[in-house]
C-alpha positions in Angstrom: 112.7 113.8 112.0 110.1 113.5 108.7 108.8 117.0 109.7 112.4 118.7 109.7 113.4 116.8 106.6 110.3 118.3 104.7 110.8 121.8 106.2 114.7 122.0 105.4 114.4 120.5 102.0 111.1 122.0 100.9 109.4 118.9 99.9 106.2 117.1 100.9 106.5 113.9 103.1 104.1 111.2 103.2 104.7 108.4 105.6 102.4 105.6 105.8 102.5 102.6 108.5 100.1 99.8 109.4 98.2 99.5 112.5 97.3 96.5 114.5 99.0 93.0 114.8 100.4 90.7 112.0 102.5 87.6 112.2 102.9 88.3 116.2 104.3 91.9 115.9 102.3 95.1 116.8 102.3 98.1 114.5 101.7 101.5 115.8 100.6 103.3 112.9 101.9 107.0 113.1 101.0 107.8 109.5 101.6 111.4 108.5 101.5 114.1 105.9 103.9 117.1 106.1 103.3 120.0 103.6 106.6 121.9 102.8 106.0 125.5 103.2 104.1 125.5 106.5 105.2 122.4 108.2 101.6 121.5 108.3 101.2 118.0 109.5 98.1 115.7 109.7 98.6 112.7 111.8 97.0 109.5 112.3 96.6 108.1 115.8 98.4 104.9 117.0 95.2 102.7 117.7 92.9 102.9 114.9 92.7 102.7 111.0 92.7 106.1 109.7 92.5 107.8 106.1 94.8 110.9 105.6 94.3 113.0 102.8 95.8 116.3 101.4 95.0 118.4 98.6 98.6 119.6 97.8 97.5 122.6 95.6 95.4 124.0 98.2 97.5 122.9 101.2 94.6 121.4 103.0 95.0 118.1 104.8 92.4 116.3 106.9 
């Protein structure tokens, strides 16, 4: 859904989520960055901590 909303509304979407367990609940990261024009996506995996970066002026994400 975040990818579709970014493309439809021509906006950036940055979604952050935790990974690991906390207070008996397990979080599956699924953090991502969507760049509006291209629908370019960089996603974190579900099992490890990951730092996502994006230069919004250059549309270069990693």
